[in-house]
Z-matrix of the N, CA and C atoms (Angstrom, degrees):
N
C 1 1.457
C 2 1.513 1 109.36
N 3 1.316 2 117.91 1 122.66
C 4 1.445 3 120.77 2 179.17
C 5 1.512 4 109.56 3 -82.45
N 6 1.312 5 114.80 4 155.74
C 7 1.445 6 119.97 5 -175.65
C 8 1.517 7 111.71 6 -59.94
N 9 1.349 8 118.43 7 -37.24
C 10 1.453 9 120.01 8 -176.39
C 11 1.518 10 112.87 9 -81.93
N 12 1.341 11 118.46 10 2.84
C 13 1.463 12 120.54 11 177.99
C 14 1.520 13 111.86 12 -78.84
N 15 1.330 14 117.78 13 -13.21
C 16 1.453 15 122.00 14 173.91
C 17 1.521 16 107.34 15 -104.80
N 18 1.338 17 116.91 16 123.62
C 19 1.452 18 120.01 17 178.72
C 20 1.524 19 109.56 18 -59.66
N 21 1.358 20 115.85 19 120.54
C 22 1.464 21 122.30 20 -179.11
C 23 1.534 22 112.52 21 56.27
N 24 1.347 23 118.66 22 19.51
C 25 1.461 24 120.52 23 -179.61
C 26 1.504 25 112.82 24 64.31
N 27 1.333 26 117.93 25 28.97
C 28 1.460 27 122.58 26 -175.43
C 29 1.527 28 110.09 27 -96.31
N 30 1.351 29 116.47 28 124.05
C 31 1.462 30 120.45 29 178.35
C 32 1.531 31 110.00 30 -134.27
N 33 1.336 32 117.58 31 152.62
C 34 1.468 33 119.58 32 171.38
C 35 1.516 34 110.32 33 -72.46
N 36 1.325 35 116.68 34 147.74
C 37 1.457 36 122.47 35 179.44
C 38 1.524 37 110.29 36 -111.36
N 39 1.309 38 115.45 37 135.54
C 40 1.464 39 121.25 38 175.30
C 41 1.525 40 106.91 39 -119.85
N 42 1.335 41 117.67 40 94.24
C 43 1.461 42 120.23 41 -178.62
C 44 1.519 43 111.78 42 -85.31
N 45 1.332 44 116.14 43 134.56
C 46 1.458 45 121.83 44 177.60
C 47 1.527 46 109.14 45 -132.52
N 48 1.334 47 117.73 46 154.28
C 49 1.466 48 120.31 47 -175.42
C 50 1.519 49 115.26 48 -84.12
N 51 1.330 50 118.72 49 -13.26
C 52 1.464 51 119.09 50 -173.31
C 53 1.529 52 112.71 51 -144.01
N 54 1.329 53 116.60 52 27.54
C 55 1.463 54 120.14 53 -178.92
C 56 1.518 55 110.28 54 -129.68
N 57 1.338 56 115.52 55 122.76
C 58 1.462 57 122.41 56 171.97
C 59 1.524 58 106.78 57 -119.48
N 60 1.308 59 115.54 58 133.45
C 61 1.453 60 124.04 59 -166.64
C 62 1.527 61 108.90 60 -121.08
N 63 1.343 62 117.53 61 138.86
C 64 1.462 63 121.73 62 -178.32
C 65 1.538 64 111.09 63 -118.18
N 66 1.331 65 117.50 64 153.61
C 67 1.468 66 119.98 65 171.97
C 68 1.529 67 111.30 66 -56.88
N 69 1.321 68 115.49 67 142.12
C 70 1.454 69 120.79 68 175.65
C 71 1.508 70 115.11 69 80.30
N 72 1.333 71 117.72 70 4.04
C 73 1.463 72 120.66 71 -178.87
C 74 1.530 73 110.13 72 -114.79
N 75 1.333 74 118.07 73 151.45
C 76 1.466 75 121.46 74 179.57
C 77 1.529 76 111.38 75 -93.75
N 78 1.312 77 116.31 76 143.43
C 79 1.463 78 121.33 77 178.57
C 80 1.530 79 108.91 78 -133.22
N 81 1.347 80 118.55 79 103.83
C 82 1.471 81 120.57 80 176.38
C 83 1.527 82 109.73 81 -71.18
N 84 1.325 83 116.59 82 134.41
C 85 1.462 84 121.53 83 -177.82
C 86 1.518 85 110.65 84 -132.42
N 87 1.328 86 115.03 85 142.66
C 88 1.459 87 122.64 86 172.71
C 89 1.525 88 107.06 87 -116.65
N 90 1.304 89 117.37 88 118.80
C 91 1.462 90 122.93 89 -172.67
C 92 1.529 91 108.80 90 -107.19
N 93 1.343 92 115.53 91 118.91
C 94 1.470 93 119.22 92 -176.85
C 95 1.526 94 113.92 93 -129.98
N 96 1.341 95 118.71 94 -26.61
C 97 1.464 96 119.31 95 178.55
C 98 1.536 97 109.82 96 -67.62
N 99 1.358 98 117.75 97 138.93
C 100 1.471 99 120.29 98 -177.51
C 101 1.528 100 113.97 99 -53.91
N 102 1.341 101 117.90 100 -41.24
C 103 1.468 102 118.95 101 -177.73
C 104 1.526 103 111.31 102 -66.32
N 105 1.338 104 116.97 103 -33.21
C 106 1.460 105 118.90 104 -179.38
C 107 1.524 106 111.76 105 -85.64
N 108 1.330 107 117.28 106 -21.07
C 109 1.474 108 118.60 107 167.42
C 110 1.528 109 109.46 108 -63.42
N 111 1.352 110 115.79 109 -43.52
C 112 1.463 111 119.77 110 177.97
C 113 1.518 112 110.81 111 -63.33
N 114 1.327 113 116.32 112 -41.46
C 115 1.461 114 120.83 113 177.00
C 116 1.528 115 110.81 114 -57.31
N 117 1.334 116 116.44 115 -46.01
C 118 1.462 117 120.50 116 -178.12
C 119 1.515 118 110.96 117 -66.15
N 120 1.338 119 116.82 118 -43.59
C 121 1.465 120 120.12 119 178.70
C 122 1.524 121 110.90 120 -59.99
N 123 1.337 122 116.70 121 -43.78
C 124 1.464 123 120.20 122 179.65
C 125 1.527 124 110.65 123 -64.80
N 126 1.342 125 116.34 124 -41.42
C 127 1.462 126 119.72 125 -179.68
C 128 1.524 127 111.31 126 -64.17
N 129 1.322 128 116.84 127 -39.38
C 130 1.462 129 120.21 128 -179.61
C 131 1.525 130 111.73 129 -68.76
N 132 1.317 131 116.70 130 -28.37
C 133 1.468 132 120.13 131 176.33
C 134 1.522 133 111.86 132 -80.29
N 135 1.339 134 115.72 133 -16.20
C 136 1.458 135 120.32 134 -179.35
C 137 1.513 136 112.21 135 -108.63
N 138 1.330 137 116.28 136 -121.90
C 139 1.466 138 120.77 137 -173.39
C 140 1.518 139 113.96 138 -96.67
N 141 1.346 140 116.38 139 6.92
C 142 1.469 141 122.22 140 174.36
C 143 1.534 142 112.09 141 62.53
N 144 1.323 143 117.46 142 30.64
C 145 1.456 144 122.40 143 -178.67
C 146 1.529 145 110.64 144 -112.49
N 147 1.339 146 116.05 145 139.80
C 148 1.463 147 122.99 146 175.25
C 149 1.527 148 107.56 147 -138.70
N 150 1.327 149 116.26 148 137.99
C 151 1.457 150 121.71 149 178.08
C 152 1.514 151 110.99 150 -99.00
N 153 1.323 152 116.74 151 121.37
C 154 1.461 153 122.12 152 177.21
C 155 1.522 154 109.12 153 -90.62
N 156 1.343 155 115.77 154 132.45
C 157 1.461 156 121.05 155 177.62
C 158 1.521 157 108.96 156 -137.07
N 159 1.320 158 115.05 157 153.81
C 160 1.463 159 121.37 158 -179.19
C 161 1.522 160 110.02 159 -95.17
N 162 1.336 161 115.85 160 133.53
C 163 1.458 162 121.30 161 174.12
C 164 1.521 163 109.86 162 -73.35
N 165 1.328 164 116.44 163 141.96
C 166 1.454 165 120.52 164 175.66
C 167 1.527 166 110.41 165 -75.63
N 168 1.329 167 117.59 166 160.71
C 169 1.467 168 120.31 167 179.30
C 170 1.531 169 111.98 168 -54.52
N 171 1.337 170 115.05 169 154.15
C 172 1.475 171 123.04 170 -178.67
C 173 1.520 172 112.20 171 68.24
N 174 1.324 173 115.94 172 30.42
C 175 1.460 174 120.77 173 179.30
C 176 1.527 175 112.95 174 -74.46
N 177 1.341 176 117.37 175 -18.78
C 178 1.468 177 120.24 176 -171.14
C 179 1.533 178 113.11 177 -59.76
N 180 1.321 179 116.40 178 -37.01
C 181 1.466 180 119.87 179 -173.97
C 182 1.526 181 112.67 180 -64.23
N 183 1.332 182 117.00 181 -25.79
C 184 1.471 183 119.20 182 -176.21
C 185 1.527 184 111.88 183 -130.94
N 186 1.343 185 116.92 184 31.79
C 187 1.468 186 120.32 185 -174.99
C 188 1.525 187 112.23 186 -57.41
N 189 1.338 188 117.23 187 -39.77
C 190 1.465 189 120.15 188 -176.50
C 191 1.525 190 112.00 189 -87.63
N 192 1.317 191 117.55 190 7.98
C 193 1.452 192 121.99 191 174.72
C 194 1.530 193 108.48 192 -114.62
N 195 1.338 194 117.72 193 -112.38
C 196 1.461 195 121.06 194 -179.42
C 197 1.529 196 110.06 195 -137.60
N 198 1.315 197 118.02 196 72.44
C 199 1.469 198 118.70 197 176.56
C 200 1.526 199 110.93 198 -63.30
N 201 1.325 200 115.83 199 157.04
C 202 1.463 201 120.93 200 -177.75
C 203 1.521 202 111.65 201 -64.87
N 204 1.331 203 115.11 202 143.73
C 205 1.461 204 122.78 203 -179.44
C 206 1.520 205 110.19 204 -117.25
N 207 1.324 206 116.43 205 151.18
C 208 1.461 207 119.34 206 165.19
C 209 1.529 208 107.74 207 -68.91
N 210 1.329 209 118.44 208 142.99
C 211 1.467 210 120.49 209 -172.26
C 212 1.524 211 115.11 210 -76.28
N 213 1.336 212 117.62 211 -15.65
C 214 1.463 213 121.44 212 -178.58
C 215 1.524 214 109.50 213 -108.35
N 216 1.338 215 115.85 214 129.42
C 217 1.454 216 121.21 215 177.50
C 218 1.514 217 110.53 216 -137.61
N 219 1.321 218 115.53 217 -165.83
C 220 1.468 219 121.12 218 179.25
C 221 1.525 220 108.55 219 -136.51
N 222 1.313 221 116.43 220 128.22
C 223 1.457 222 121.21 221 177.39
C 224 1.520 223 109.04 222 -90.45
N 225 1.330 224 115.36 223 141.03
C 226 1.457 225 120.43 224 -179.79
C 227 1.508 226 111.88 225 -132.90
N 228 1.315 227 115.44 226 168.63
C 229 1.455 228 123.44 227 -179.53
C 230 1.525 229 110.00 228 -109.32
N 231 1.331 230 116.88 229 135.03
C 232 1.465 231 121.90 230 -179.86
C 233 1.524 232 110.05 231 -73.89
N 234 1.332 233 115.54 232 128.90
C 235 1.465 234 121.92 233 175.76
C 236 1.525 235 109.48 234 -135.00
N 237 1.312 236 115.91 235 153.61
C 238 1.471 237 123.62 236 173.63
C 239 1.534 238 111.34 237 53.95
N 240 1.322 239 115.70 238 48.91
C 241 1.462 240 119.07 239 -177.09
C 242 1.528 241 111.89 240 -81.37
N 243 1.323 242 115.24 241 147.67
C 244 1.467 243 123.25 242 173.36
C 245 1.522 244 108.05 243 -131.66
N 246 1.322 245 116.98 244 126.12
C 247 1.460 246 121.03 245 174.61
C 248 1.519 247 108.28 246 -102.93
N 249 1.333 248 116.13 247 121.82
C 250 1.450 249 121.13 248 -177.92
C 251 1.529 250 111.09 249 -85.88
N 252 1.350 251 117.83 250 158.61
C 253 1.470 252 120.48 251 -178.33
C 254 1.526 253 113.54 252 -56.59
N 255 1.329 254 118.01 253 -29.20
C 256 1.467 255 120.26 254 -179.31
C 257 1.531 256 112.56 255 -84.35
N 258 1.342 257 117.44 256 5.15
C 259 1.455 258 120.72 257 176.49
C 260 1.512 259 114.92 258 93.39
N 261 1.320 260 117.54 259 -4.61
C 262 1.461 261 120.41 260 177.30
C 263 1.525 262 109.47 261 -78.54
N 264 1.322 263 114.95 262 161.94
C 265 1.460 264 120.91 263 -179.05
C 266 1.525 265 111.03 264 -128.62
N 267 1.309 266 115.24 265 147.18
C 268 1.459 267 122.98 266 163.83
C 269 1.522 268 107.38 267 -123.63
N 270 1.322 269 116.42 268 134.45
C 271 1.455 270 119.90 269 175.25
C 272 1.517 271 109.56 270 -159.52
N 273 1.319 272 114.94 271 168.11
C 274 1.463 273 121.55 272 173.67
C 275 1.518 274 108.19 273 -108.76
N 276 1.320 275 115.78 274 127.64
C 277 1.461 276 121.23 275 174.83
C 278 1.529 277 107.29 276 -97.39
N 279 1.324 278 116.77 277 126.65
C 280 1.461 279 121.50 278 -179.55
C 281 1.526 280 108.65 279 -108.02
N 282 1.334 281 116.24 280 122.76
C 283 1.454 282 121.84 281 -173.24
C 284 1.525 283 113.49 282 -64.30
N 285 1.338 284 115.21 283 140.00
C 286 1.454 285 121.68 284 -178.92
C 287 1.527 286 113.34 285 -117.69
N 288 1.341 287 116.90 286 -59.97
C 289 1.461 288 120.40 287 -174.43
C 290 1.527 289 110.82 288 -146.96
N 291 1.330 290 115.57 289 149.86
C 292 1.455 291 121.64 290 167.24
C 293 1.529 292 108.71 291 -70.71
N 294 1.326 293 116.05 292 150.53
C 295 1.468 294 119.31 293 174.70
C 296 1.522 295 110.13 294 -144.05
N 297 1.337 296 114.25 295 159.55
C 298 1.462 297 121.99 296 173.13
C 299 1.522 298 108.47 297 -116.07
N 300 1.329 299 116.23 298 130.43
C 301 1.462 300 120.27 299 177.53
C 302 1.524 301 109.44 300 -70.53
N 303 1.336 302 116.47 301 127.16
C 304 1.458 303 121.67 302 175.98
C 305 1.525 304 111.02 303 -93.58
N 306 1.324 305 116.47 304 -49.81
C 307 1.460 306 120.86 305 175.02
C 308 1.518 307 109.30 306 -163.21
N 309 1.310 308 115.92 307 147.69
C 310 1.462 309 120.53 308 177.37
C 311 1.527 310 110.22 309 -83.76
N 312 1.331 311 114.50 310 152.59
C 313 1.461 312 122.47 311 -176.09
C 314 1.519 313 108.79 312 -125.29
N 315 1.327 314 117.89 313 129.11
C 316 1.461 315 122.54 314 179.13
C 317 1.527 316 110.98 315 -80.64
N 318 1.339 317 115.48 316 178.86
C 319 1.461 318 120.32 317 173.48
C 320 1.511 319 115.28 318 116.50
N 321 1.334 320 117.47 319 -6.57
C 322 1.457 321 121.75 320 178.63
C 323 1.520 322 109.12 321 -133.75
N 324 1.333 323 118.36 322 158.91
C 325 1.475 324 119.67 323 176.98
C 326 1.523 325 113.00 324 -68.54
N 327 1.319 326 117.35 325 -18.76
C 328 1.463 327 122.49 326 176.58
C 329 1.533 328 108.33 327 -106.13
N 330 1.322 329 115.89 328 167.97
C 331 1.460 330 120.37 329 -176.72
C 332 1.535 331 111.16 330 -84.99
N 333 1.316 332 114.53 331 142.36
C 334 1.465 333 121.43 332 175.66
C 335 1.524 334 108.33 333 -133.87
N 336 1.326 335 115.69 334 158.62
C 337 1.458 336 118.38 335 -179.87
C 338 1.519 337 110.60 336 -151.15
N 339 1.320 338 115.10 337 148.44
C 340 1.445 339 121.00 338 164.84
C 341 1.524 340 107.31 339 -80.12
N 342 1.322 341 116.18 340 132.25
C 343 1.462 342 120.14 341 -173.25
C 344 1.519 343 110.91 342 -130.44
N 345 1.302 344 114.48 343 159.11
C 346 1.458 345 123.06 344 172.05
C 347 1.521 346 107.31 345 -108.48
N 348 1.324 347 117.21 346 117.57
C 349 1.459 348 120.83 347 178.23
C 350 1.521 349 108.82 348 -76.76
N 351 1.324 350 116.50 349 128.27
C 352 1.464 351 121.99 350 -168.93
C 353 1.523 352 111.65 351 -91.38
N 354 1.313 353 115.29 352 141.75
C 355 1.462 354 121.99 353 178.87
C 356 1.527 355 110.28 354 -90.26
N 357 1.321 356 115.47 355 146.44
C 358 1.459 357 120.29 356 173.82
C 359 1.528 358 109.74 357 -73.20
N 360 1.317 359 116.63 358 142.40
C 361 1.454 360 121.97 359 176.38
C 362 1.526 361 109.53 360 -112.53
N 363 1.338 362 116.46 361 141.68
C 364 1.473 363 123.19 362 -178.58
C 365 1.528 364 112.07 363 58.15
N 366 1.334 365 115.13 364 40.60
C 367 1.459 366 120.26 365 176.63
C 368 1.529 367 110.19 366 -64.99
N 369 1.318 368 116.96 367 147.94
C 370 1.460 369 123.10 368 175.53
C 371 1.516 370 109.56 369 -136.26
N 372 1.325 371 115.48 370 146.98
C 373 1.450 372 120.01 371 174.97
C 374 1.520 373 111.01 372 -83.90
N 375 1.332 374 115.02 373 152.23
C 376 1.467 375 121.02 374 174.15
C 377 1.521 376 106.61 375 -121.62
N 378 1.319 377 115.66 376 96.92
C 379 1.455 378 120.29 377 -178.92
C 380 1.511 379 111.25 378 -106.61
N 381 1.325 380 115.09 379 -147.31
C 382 1.461 381 119.90 380 179.90
C 383 1.523 382 111.07 381 -69.62
N 384 1.340 383 116.82 382 -31.41
C 385 1.454 384 119.61 383 179.10
C 386 1.529 385 109.53 384 -77.73
N 387 1.317 386 115.81 385 151.95
C 388 1.461 387 121.45 386 -176.94
C 389 1.523 388 110.74 387 -67.63
N 390 1.319 389 116.10 388 138.30
C 391 1.458 390 122.03 389 173.42
C 392 1.525 391 107.23 390 -102.63
N 393 1.328 392 117.13 391 120.81
C 394 1.460 393 120.66 392 -171.73
C 395 1.527 394 112.20 393 -64.85
N 396 1.331 395 117.69 394 -35.60
C 397 1.470 396 120.07 395 179.60
C 398 1.522 397 109.94 396 -66.26
N 399 1.318 398 115.93 397 -45.80
C 400 1.472 399 120.66 398 178.36
C 401 1.525 400 110.76 399 -60.58
N 402 1.334 401 116.80 400 -47.00
C 403 1.459 402 120.51 401 -176.66
C 404 1.523 403 111.81 402 -65.17
N 405 1.328 404 116.81 403 -36.84
C 406 1.465 405 118.83 404 -179.44
C 407 1.525 406 110.96 405 -69.96
N 408 1.330 407 117.43 406 -32.94
C 409 1.467 408 120.07 407 176.16
C 410 1.530 409 110.89 408 -67.94
N 411 1.327 410 115.75 409 -41.82
C 412 1.465 411 119.19 410 177.99
C 413 1.525 412 110.27 411 -62.07
N 414 1.337 413 116.57 412 -43.56
C 415 1.463 414 119.90 413 179.08
C 416 1.526 415 111.12 414 -61.98
N 417 1.330 416 117.34 415 -42.89
C 418 1.455 417 120.23 416 -179.37
C 419 1.528 418 110.38 417 -63.88
N 420 1.322 419 116.84 418 -38.66
C 421 1.460 420 119.82 419 178.48
C 422 1.529 421 110.92 420 -66.20
N 423 1.318 422 116.76 421 -41.19
C 424 1.472 423 119.90 422 178.20
C 425 1.523 424 111.27 423 -66.23
N 426 1.342 425 116.85 424 -35.07
C 427 1.465 426 119.96 425 174.39
C 428 1.528 427 110.24 426 -59.98
N 429 1.320 428 115.71 427 -40.66
C 430 1.467 429 120.69 428 178.75
C 431 1.531 430 111.08 429 -66.08
N 432 1.318 431 117.37 430 -49.46
C 433 1.466 432 119.75 431 -175.50
C 434 1.524 433 112.28 432 -69.42
N 435 1.333 434 117.06 433 -22.08
C 436 1.465 435 119.25 434 177.35
C 437 1.523 436 112.03 435 -67.77
N 438 1.322 437 117.04 436 -17.00
C 439 1.461 438 121.63 437 -175.86
C 440 1.530 439 113.36 438 -97.74
N 441 1.318 440 117.40 439 -7.53
C 442 1.465 441 119.38 440 -176.41
C 443 1.527 442 109.92 441 -96.19
N 444 1.337 443 118.15 442 159.39
C 445 1.470 444 121.25 443 -176.34
C 446 1.528 445 113.25 444 -58.96
N 447 1.322 446 114.71 445 152.55
C 448 1.458 447 120.71 446 -176.08
C 449 1.524 448 112.95 447 -62.68
N 450 1.347 449 117.45 448 -30.83
C 451 1.464 450 119.94 449 -177.29
C 452 1.518 451 113.25 450 -85.00
N 453 1.331 452 118.07 451 3.33
C 454 1.460 453 121.48 452 179.66
C 455 1.524 454 109.54 453 -78.68
N 456 1.339 455 116.16 454 136.60
C 457 1.463 456 120.87 455 -177.79
C 458 1.526 457 112.46 456 -62.37
N 459 1.332 458 117.51 457 -23.30
C 460 1.458 459 120.72 458 -179.99
C 461 1.527 460 112.74 459 -69.13
N 462 1.342 461 117.02 460 -13.78
C 463 1.468 462 119.92 461 179.13
C 464 1.528 463 112.02 462 -66.79
N 465 1.314 464 116.20 463 -22.78
C 466 1.467 465 119.38 464 -178.91
C 467 1.525 466 109.96 465 -67.38
N 468 1.311 467 116.44 466 129.36
C 469 1.458 468 121.22 467 -178.98
C 470 1.531 469 110.63 468 -62.83
N 471 1.315 470 115.98 469 134.72
C 472 1.455 471 121.18 470 179.96
C 473 1.528 472 110.96 471 -76.94
N 474 1.319 473 115.51 472 157.30
C 475 1.454 474 121.31 473 168.51
C 476 1.534 475 106.45 474 -80.66
N 477 1.318 476 116.58 475 112.10
C 478 1.459 477 120.69 476 -174.10
C 479 1.517 478 113.11 477 -88.62
N 480 1.301 479 117.43 478 7.88
C 481 1.469 480 121.12 479 176.61
C 482 1.533 481 108.40 480 -81.64
N 483 1.323 482 115.05 481 81.18
C 484 1.467 483 120.36 482 -171.02
C 485 1.524 484 112.98 483 -112.10
N 486 1.319 485 117.45 484 20.01
C 487 1.459 486 119.47 485 176.21
C 488 1.513 487 112.51 486 127.78
N 489 1.329 488 115.56 487 167.90
C 490 1.458 489 122.70 488 -177.08
C 491 1.530 490 112.69 489 -99.44
N 492 1.327 491 116.55 490 -0.44
C 493 1.464 492 121.11 491 176.64
C 494 1.520 493 108.49 492 -124.69
N 495 1.335 494 115.44 493 150.57
C 496 1.461 495 119.32 494 -178.99
C 497 1.531 496 111.20 495 -63.46
N 498 1.324 497 117.83 496 -35.03
C 499 1.470 498 120.08 497 178.14
C 500 1.521 499 110.97 498 -60.35
N 501 1.330 500 116.69 499 -41.61
C 502 1.463 501 120.55 500 178.09
C 503 1.522 502 110.63 501 -63.89
N 504 1.327 503 115.70 502 -42.54
C 505 1.464 504 119.92 503 -178.18
C 506 1.518 505 111.10 504 -62.35
N 507 1.344 506 117.85 505 -50.33
C 508 1.463 507 119.13 506 -174.78
C 509 1.533 508 111.40 507 -69.69
N 510 1.326 509 117.47 508 -35.86
C 511 1.468 510 119.06 509 179.44
C 512 1.524 511 111.11 510 -67.11
N 513 1.316 512 116.99 511 -44.58
C 514 1.463 513 119.83 512 -179.55
C 515 1.525 514 111.51 513 -71.17
N 516 1.313 515 116.80 514 -31.87
C 517 1.464 516 120.67 515 175.61
C 518 1.523 517 109.78 516 -66.95
N 519 1.331 518 116.47 517 -45.81
C 520 1.471 519 120.22 518 179.05
C 521 1.524 520 111.51 519 -59.55
N 522 1.321 521 116.87 520 -35.16
C 523 1.465 522 122.51 521 -179.73
C 524 1.529 523 111.05 522 -60.33
N 525 1.339 524 117.45 523 -26.83
C 526 1.456 525 122.05 524 -177.43
C 527 1.531 526 113.14 525 -89.03
N 528 1.331 527 116.88 526 -9.35
C 529 1.460 528 120.64 527 -176.58
C 530 1.524 529 111.13 528 -95.18
N 531 1.335 530 115.69 529 156.25
C 532 1.468 531 120.71 530 -176.66
C 533 1.528 532 111.12 531 -89.65
N 534 1.329 533 115.09 532 58.25
C 535 1.457 534 120.29 533 175.63
C 536 1.528 535 110.09 534 -67.87
N 537 1.319 536 115.86 535 149.15
C 538 1.461 537 119.57 536 173.07
C 539 1.530 538 108.70 537 -71.98
N 540 1.328 539 116.05 538 166.26
C 541 1.462 540 120.20 539 179.76
C 542 1.529 541 110.87 540 -59.63
N 543 1.319 542 116.85 541 -42.32
C 544 1.466 543 120.74 542 178.82
C 545 1.524 544 110.89 543 -64.09
N 546 1.336 545 117.25 544 -41.32
C 547 1.465 546 120.61 545 178.38
C 548 1.527 547 110.84 546 -65.14
N 549 1.319 548 116.90 547 -39.24
C 550 1.468 549 120.35 548 178.61
C 551 1.522 550 111.38 549 -61.14
N 552 1.338 551 116.97 550 -44.01
C 553 1.452 552 119.83 551 -179.70
C 554 1.528 553 111.12 552 -68.03
N 555 1.327 554 116.91 553 -40.01
C 556 1.466 555 120.62 554 176.50
C 557 1.529 556 110.39 555 -59.91
N 558 1.324 557 116.50 556 -43.76
C 559 1.459 558 121.72 557 178.69
C 560 1.531 559 110.25 558 -62.68
N 561 1.327 560 117.55 559 -43.86
C 562 1.461 561 121.20 560 179.94
C 563 1.522 562 111.36 561 -60.77
N 564 1.315 563 117.38 562 -38.38
C 565 1.461 564 121.24 563 -174.58
C 566 1.527 565 113.59 564 -75.90
N 567 1.313 566 117.91 565 -10.70
C 568 1.472 567 121.49 566 -178.70
C 569 1.534 568 109.99 567 -86.26
N 570 1.335 569 116.37 568 115.24
C 571 1.465 570 120.74 569 179.78
C 572 1.522 571 112.77 570 -82.12
N 573 1.329 572 117.55 571 -23.91
C 574 1.457 573 121.13 572 -177.27
C 575 1.530 574 110.06 573 -78.71
N 576 1.319 575 116.18 574 116.89
C 577 1.470 576 121.32 575 -175.21
C 578 1.526 577 110.84 576 -62.70
N 579 1.333 578 117.33 577 -39.34
C 580 1.460 579 120.26 578 -179.63
C 581 1.526 580 111.15 579 -67.74
N 582 1.330 581 117.17 580 -34.44
C 583 1.468 582 120.10 581 176.37
C 584 1.523 583 110.73 582 -68.12
N 585 1.328 584 116.67 583 -36.26
C 586 1.467 585 119.39 584 176.87
C 587 1.529 586 110.45 585 -65.64
N 588 1.337 587 116.48 586 -40.10
C 589 1.466 588 120.13 587 177.10
C 590 1.527 589 110.54 588 -62.18
N 591 1.325 590 117.04 589 -42.89
C 592 1.463 591 121.00 590 179.37
C 593 1.530 592 110.50 591 -65.33
N 594 1.321 593 116.91 592 -36.65
C 595 1.466 594 121.76 593 175.85
C 596 1.530 595 110.24 594 -57.00
N 597 1.336 596 116.83 595 -44.68
C 598 1.464 597 120.77 596 179.81
C 599 1.523 598 111.53 597 -69.64
N 600 1.338 599 117.06 598 -36.57
C 601 1.466 600 120.71 599 174.35
C 602 1.520 601 110.51 600 -56.52
N 603 1.328 602 116.16 601 -48.93
C 604 1.459 603 120.89 602 -177.19
C 605 1.524 604 111.25 603 -67.43
N 606 1.320 605 116.62 604 -35.52
C 607 1.464 606 119.66 605 177.42
C 608 1.528 607 110.68 606 -63.25
N 609 1.331 608 116.80 607 -46.06
C 610 1.461 609 120.47 608 179.70
C 611 1.525 610 111.19 609 -67.30
N 612 1.334 611 117.12 610 -36.54
C 613 1.462 612 120.37 611 175.93
C 614 1.526 613 110.66 612 -61.04
N 615 1.338 614 116.52 613 -41.28
C 616 1.461 615 120.53 614 177.40
C 617 1.528 616 110.97 615 -61.49
N 618 1.331 617 116.73 616 -41.23
C 619 1.465 618 120.32 617 178.40
C 620 1.533 619 110.67 618 -62.68
N 621 1.324 620 116.18 619 -43.40
C 622 1.465 621 120.85 620 179.20
C 623 1.523 622 110.80 621 -64.16
N 624 1.330 623 116.85 622 -43.98
C 625 1.466 624 120.78 623 179.77
C 626 1.529 625 111.44 624 -62.34
N 627 1.337 626 116.55 625 -38.01
C 628 1.466 627 120.19 626 179.10
C 629 1.527 628 111.28 627 -65.76
N 630 1.331 629 116.72 628 -38.18
C 631 1.469 630 119.90 629 178.29
C 632 1.523 631 109.84 630 -64.76
N 633 1.330 632 116.81 631 -45.65
C 634 1.469 633 120.51 632 178.70
C 635 1.529 634 110.58 633 -61.25
N 636 1.323 635 116.87 634 -41.76
C 637 1.460 636 120.66 635 -179.32
C 638 1.523 637 111.15 636 -64.02
N 639 1.325 638 116.32 637 -41.72
C 640 1.468 639 119.45 638 -179.93
C 641 1.519 640 110.99 639 -64.84
N 642 1.337 641 117.36 640 -34.89
C 643 1.460 642 120.48 641 178.32
C 644 1.523 643 110.97 642 -69.46
N 645 1.314 644 117.44 643 -38.66
C 646 1.465 645 120.90 644 177.75
C 647 1.516 646 110.74 645 -63.47
N 648 1.336 647 116.21 646 -42.01
C 649 1.459 648 120.39 647 -178.50
C 650 1.522 649 112.01 648 -67.49
N 651 1.338 650 116.30 649 -24.16
C 652 1.466 651 119.98 650 -178.99
C 653 1.519 652 112.92 651 -87.72
N 654 1.334 653 117.24 652 -2.56
C 655 1.464 654 120.92 653 179.24
C 656 1.524 655 108.62 654 -83.24
N 657 1.321 656 117.46 655 123.69
C 658 1.463 657 121.62 656 177.58
C 659 1.514 658 109.73 657 -85.14
N 660 1.339 659 118.74 658 161.74
C 661 1.474 660 119.78 659 178.22
C 662 1.519 661 112.91 660 -56.28
N 663 1.331 662 117.89 661 -40.03
C 664 1.469 663 120.34 662 -179.19
C 665 1.503 664 111.48 663 -66.79
N 666 1.374 665 115.79 664 -43.77
C 667 1.465 666 118.42 665 -176.04
C 668 1.521 667 111.51 666 -72.86
N 669 1.359 668 116.62 667 -15.86
C 670 1.458 669 119.36 668 179.45
C 671 1.517 670 112.39 669 -80.26
N 672 1.366 671 118.40 670 -10.40
C 673 1.459 672 120.20 671 -179.56
C 674 1.521 673 110.06 672 -81.42
N 675 1.312 674 115.04 673 126.39
C 676 1.464 675 120.03 674 -177.59
C 677 1.531 676 111.19 675 -92.11
N 678 1.346 677 121.23 676 -18.75
C 679 1.458 678 121.52 677 177.70
C 680 1.527 679 108.82 678 -156.43
């Protein structure tokens, strides 16, 4: 999606308390609140775009008003929509671009904002030749999965065909990891693709270190004697 494809950079916002969304990833949504039904109807009549943003902590007190939002979100395109007889919607939102909220705009029952669509920094192509950043992430992940029990679902090898650009690879890879909500938002806010890759490296290293630490703690004095 090019920046000028949105009139004045204006998009509807769908704020949620526990969802962080990345470019290139699918997000199934069930829309039932009247204001967001209207948002979906308007989006389907227009450019089919919705911006997902994360609510800041303590959002509960003002959920039906304007609770604080994190300034960086991800805009997506509506696909495979179903409108139910009662006016509710089911659809899949497919991530397109990171954005920064510039200012909110009134005039609708749902929130809208003028946004700046963010450019990727230090982008790299992933072609037939090996990409060292991609390969090192795959190796680190395999190092992690080699340490977990055989009956764990994570032992199954992933499909590593995650896109032709490094940004696509790291975003889709991050989507598969059990990052905390805070880590997900931090990852989303990073425009530098190489920094995002390093973030995932460090996350996997932490997982590996925790496994090693747990094994050390489970060693008894007797079992630690080698002769």
